[in-house]
C-alpha positions, 0 to 999 in steps of 0.5 A: 937650286939646292944641289947647286944645278941649273934650272930650266924655264920652259917657255918665256916665264910669263906663264902663270901657276898659283903656287901654295904652301904645303902646309895650307893644302894639309890644312885644308885637307884636314879641314874637308875630312868627313865633309860631304861637300866638294871638290874643292880647289886649294890654292891661293887665288894669286897667279905667279909668273914662272920668272918671278917664282924662279927670281924669289928662289934664288934669292931665298937660296942665295943663288945668282944663276940665270935659268935656262930658257927652253921651248915651251912644252906641249900641252903646258897652260899658259895660265892657271890660278885656282878659286877657293872660294867654295873651300873658304865657304864650306870648309872655313879654309883659307891659305895662311903662309904667303909665297915669300914665307913658304919658300922660306920655310921650304929652303929652311926644311931642305937644309936640315 
């Protein structure tokens, strides 16, 4: 979208992922420095359908282009969401940036 190129969704768009803002990931990594526990899942615990993510990205980017839809790729999982409870308990880490704010921040950074 940033380059004005067409986007593609593989599958029907109902497949879900757990998207977390990169700054929150960095905070989790820093919280884990020097800790002997783990492994830790770093996620929001919220599932977002890929079609919904596309609409949210398009809104932030100010584009109205519909995605091209192609067959699902072999091996793609339909549902992926993380439980970051261990990171919360042992590291005191929780994601702080909402998906909407993370998309806005990312878009702004890409425009610099």
